[in-house]
C-alpha positions as CSV (number, residue, x, y, z in Angstrom):
1,M,-47.8,-59.7,0.5
2,N,-47.7,-57.0,-2.2
3,K,-50.2,-55.3,-0.4
4,L,-47.9,-55.2,2.5
5,Y,-44.9,-54.0,0.3
6,I,-47.0,-51.3,-0.6
7,A,-48.3,-50.0,2.7
8,L,-44.6,-50.1,3.8
9,F,-43.5,-48.3,1.0
10,G,-46.1,-45.7,1.5
11,A,-45.5,-45.1,5.1
12,L,-41.5,-44.7,4.3
13,V,-42.8,-42.1,1.8
14,L,-44.7,-40.2,4.3
15,A,-42.1,-40.7,7.0
16,L,-39.6,-39.0,4.4
17,L,-41.6,-36.4,3.7
18,L,-42.7,-35.5,7.3
19,A,-39.0,-35.4,7.8
20,A,-38.8,-33.1,5.1
21,A,-41.3,-30.6,6.4
22,A,-39.9,-30.7,10.2
23,A,-36.5,-30.1,8.8
24,V,-38.0,-27.0,6.6
25,L,-40.0,-25.8,9.7
26,V,-36.2,-25.7,11.6
27,V,-34.5,-23.8,9.4
28,V,-37.7,-21.1,9.3
29,Y,-37.7,-20.6,12.8
30,Q,-33.9,-20.1,12.8
31,Q,-34.1,-17.7,10.4
32,N,-37.2,-15.8,12.2
33,R,-35.4,-16.0,15.3
34,D,-31.7,-14.9,14.1
35,S,-33.8,-11.8,12.5
36,S,-35.6,-11.0,15.7
37,L,-32.3,-10.7,17.7
38,Q,-30.6,-8.8,14.9
39,N,-33.9,-6.6,14.6
40,P,-35.8,-6.7,18.0
41,H,-39.5,-5.5,17.9
42,G,-39.2,-5.2,13.8
43,K,-37.1,-1.9,14.3
44,I,-34.5,-0.6,12.5
45,S,-30.9,1.0,12.6
46,V,-30.8,4.8,11.6
47,L,-27.8,7.5,12.0
48,V,-29.1,10.5,13.9
49,A,-26.6,13.8,13.9
50,T,-25.4,14.4,17.6
51,Q,-24.2,17.7,16.5
52,T,-24.4,20.4,13.4
53,I,-22.2,19.1,10.5
54,D,-21.6,21.7,8.2
55,Q,-22.2,21.3,4.4
56,F,-19.4,20.2,2.4
57,T,-18.4,18.0,5.2
58,P,-16.7,15.1,3.9
59,G,-18.8,11.8,5.1
60,N,-15.5,10.3,6.2
61,Q,-14.9,13.2,9.0
62,V,-18.8,12.4,10.4
63,V,-18.0,8.6,10.8
64,D,-14.3,9.7,12.3
65,G,-15.7,12.5,14.5
66,H,-18.6,10.4,15.8
67,M,-21.0,13.2,14.9
68,F,-23.8,10.8,15.2
69,R,-25.6,7.9,17.0
70,I,-27.5,4.9,16.2
71,D,-31.1,4.8,16.8
72,K,-33.4,1.9,16.5
73,V,-36.7,3.1,15.3
74,A,-40.1,1.6,13.7
75,P,-39.9,1.3,9.8
76,D,-42.1,3.8,9.4
77,A,-40.6,6.1,11.3
78,A,-37.3,5.9,9.3
79,A,-36.8,8.7,6.9
80,D,-36.7,8.4,3.3
81,G,-33.3,7.3,2.3
82,A,-32.3,6.9,5.8
83,I,-28.6,5.6,6.4
84,S,-27.7,2.8,8.6
85,N,-24.4,1.9,7.9
86,P,-21.9,4.5,8.8
87,D,-19.6,2.8,5.9
88,D,-22.2,4.2,3.6
89,L,-21.2,7.8,4.2
90,K,-17.3,7.1,3.2
91,G,-16.6,9.2,0.1
92,L,-19.6,11.2,0.4
93,V,-20.1,15.0,1.1
94,A,-22.9,16.9,2.9
95,R,-25.2,18.5,0.5
96,N,-26.4,21.2,3.2
97,D,-26.2,21.7,6.7
98,V,-27.5,18.8,9.4
99,Y,-28.8,19.4,12.5
100,P,-28.6,17.5,15.9
101,G,-31.4,15.3,15.9
102,E,-32.0,15.0,12.3
103,Q,-31.7,11.4,10.5
104,L,-29.0,11.2,8.2
105,T,-30.1,10.3,4.5
106,T,-28.7,9.7,1.5
107,N,-30.6,12.9,0.2
108,Q,-28.5,14.9,2.7
109,F,-24.8,13.4,1.2
110,Q,-23.9,13.4,-2.1
111,R,-20.6,11.9,-3.7
112,S,-17.7,13.9,-3.7
113,Q,-16.2,15.2,-7.1
114,T,-13.7,17.4,-5.1
115,T,-10.2,17.1,-5.1
116,S,-9.2,19.2,-2.4
117,V,-7.2,17.7,0.4
118,A,-9.3,19.0,3.1
119,V,-11.2,16.2,2.7
120,K,-8.4,13.7,3.6
121,L,-7.8,15.9,6.8
122,H,-9.1,14.8,10.5
123,P,-10.6,17.4,12.5
124,D,-7.1,17.7,14.4
125,Q,-5.0,18.3,11.3
126,R,-3.8,20.8,9.1
127,A,-2.3,20.6,5.7
128,I,0.9,22.5,5.3
129,A,2.7,22.5,2.0
130,F,6.9,22.7,1.5
131,P,8.7,24.1,-1.4
132,V,11.2,21.3,-2.2
133,D,14.0,20.3,-4.3
134,A,14.0,16.9,-6.0
135,S,16.3,15.3,-3.1
136,A,14.9,16.7,-0.4
137,G,11.5,16.3,-1.4
138,L,12.2,12.5,-2.8
139,T,10.7,13.7,-5.8
140,G,9.6,10.7,-8.2
141,Q,9.5,8.7,-5.1
142,V,7.1,10.0,-2.7
143,Q,3.3,9.7,-3.9
144,A,0.3,11.0,-2.2
145,G,-0.9,8.6,0.7
146,D,2.7,7.7,1.7
147,H,4.3,8.6,5.1
148,V,7.4,10.5,5.9
149,D,9.2,11.7,8.8
150,V,10.3,15.6,9.0
151,V,13.6,16.3,9.8
152,A,14.8,19.8,10.3
153,T,18.5,21.5,10.6
154,F,19.2,24.6,12.5
155,D,22.2,27.2,12.5
156,V,22.3,27.7,16.4
157,M,24.2,30.4,18.0
158,P,25.5,29.3,21.4
159,L,24.0,31.4,24.2
160,D,25.3,32.9,27.8
161,P,23.5,32.5,30.9
162,R,20.9,35.0,30.0
163,G,19.8,33.1,26.7
164,L,21.4,36.1,24.6
165,P,23.9,34.7,21.6
166,L,27.5,34.7,22.9
167,T,29.7,37.8,21.4
168,G,32.3,36.3,18.3
169,A,30.9,32.4,18.7
170,Q,30.1,30.7,15.8
171,A,26.7,28.9,14.8
172,I,26.3,25.1,15.6
173,P,24.5,23.0,13.1
174,L,21.9,21.0,15.1
175,T,19.7,18.3,13.4
176,R,16.2,16.9,14.9
177,T,12.9,14.9,13.7
178,I,10.3,17.3,14.8
179,V,7.3,15.1,12.9
180,N,6.9,11.4,12.7
181,D,4.6,9.5,10.3
182,A,3.2,12.5,8.3
183,L,0.7,11.8,5.7
184,V,1.4,13.0,2.3
185,L,-1.4,14.7,0.5
186,T,-0.3,15.6,-2.7
187,A,3.6,15.2,-3.8
188,P,5.8,16.4,-6.6
189,V,6.3,13.9,-9.9
190,A,9.6,13.7,-11.7
191,S,8.5,15.4,-14.6
192,S,8.3,18.9,-14.8
193,G,5.1,19.0,-17.2
194,P,1.7,20.4,-16.3
195,S,0.8,17.2,-13.9
196,S,3.4,18.4,-11.3
197,Q,2.2,19.7,-8.1
198,T,4.1,23.1,-8.1
199,D,3.6,26.5,-6.3
200,S,4.2,29.5,-8.8
201,S,7.0,31.1,-7.0
202,H,8.9,28.3,-5.2
203,G,8.6,25.2,-8.0
204,P,7.2,21.7,-6.6
205,V,5.9,21.2,-3.4
206,I,5.2,18.3,-1.1
207,T,1.8,19.1,1.1
208,L,1.6,16.9,4.3
209,A,-1.4,16.6,7.3
210,I,0.2,17.5,10.1
211,D,-1.3,17.5,13.8
212,D,-2.4,20.9,14.9
213,N,0.2,20.7,18.0
214,Q,2.9,20.4,15.9
215,V,2.0,23.0,13.3
216,N,3.9,25.8,14.9
217,D,7.1,23.7,15.0
218,V,6.8,22.8,11.3
219,L,6.2,26.5,10.1
220,F,9.4,27.6,12.1
221,A,11.2,24.9,10.8
222,Q,10.4,25.7,7.4
223,S,11.0,29.5,8.0
224,K,13.8,29.2,9.7
225,G,15.7,25.9,8.9
226,T,16.5,23.5,6.2
227,V,13.7,21.0,5.8
228,W,13.9,17.4,4.8
229,F,11.7,14.4,4.2
230,A,12.1,10.2,5.1
231,L,10.1,8.0,3.4
232,R,8.8,5.6,5.8
233,P,8.0,2.0,4.6
234,P,4.3,0.7,4.4
235,G,2.4,0.0,7.4
236,K,3.5,0.3,10.9
237,S,7.0,1.0,11.8
238,Q,9.2,2.2,14.7
239,D,9.6,5.8,14.7
240,V,13.5,7.3,14.5
241,G,15.0,9.1,17.5
242,G,14.1,12.3,18.5
243,G,17.2,13.8,20.0
244,V,19.0,16.8,18.7
245,V,22.1,15.9,16.6
246,D,25.0,18.0,15.8
247,V,28.2,16.7,14.3
248,G,30.3,15.7,17.4
249,A,27.1,12.9,17.9
250,V,27.4,11.7,14.2
251,L,31.1,11.4,14.1
252,R,30.7,9.5,17.6
253,G,27.9,7.2,16.2
254,S,25.6,8.4,18.7
255,N,21.5,9.6,18.2
256,K,22.3,12.9,20.5
257,A,24.3,16.0,21.2
258,G,26.7,16.2,23.9
259,G,25.5,17.7,27.0
260,N,27.6,21.0,26.7
261,V,26.3,21.7,23.1
262,L,22.9,20.9,24.3
263,R,23.4,23.5,27.2
264,V,25.5,26.3,25.6
265,T,22.9,26.3,22.3
266,G,19.7,26.0,24.7
267,A,18.6,22.9,23.2
268,G,19.0,21.2,26.7
269,R,16.6,23.6,28.5
């Protein structure tokens, strides 16, 4: 009987060992299979420039501008320090010019130490600075990284059918939101100490990233009108109305000036 028990015990141990070995083989097989699917034929991913990347171009612009393609190459064909993940470019800047067809490598990019607002701009944006006072610029309340709407008020002369100012007419104040959701690049702080963002001739300034198709509108408003900034809440939010507003619309609780006012000022043309 003892021999029988010993034989049964040995068979049980052997069965357990075989089951454990089978489980290990299954795990190894699955890992190798997953690896082969992610990395077919042993190739690795590399980023390859599809256009010239100028020296000092921020890595964020390289990613946002899709200035590269992802190729699969054999490990021995990858350049030293080849970059495989686009996220690795963020926060870097091109050390030298990179030409189409070149693999992007860690040797071609370096950590950006610049504080220039240009590195935060998309290719279709421009930075515009606005001299502000405490109320218009929300000094101490708006910070870099916030988003604002740009609202402008103009004194507009009534026009005749030829588009010329009417003789003896008085200017009509009109207000309109000219930019929605502009990124604040720099903002003045509450104090007037050396940490404030200031312009030597105008005092505090706020700098915004403006889409290139709105630059002329913004510069005109800055030169010929009075500009105010409305702070937006974090995240996505609804844009304010873009209609032209006059005193009559405000008194009526409307979001648009009357048709006659729009016509005589040319705002409705």
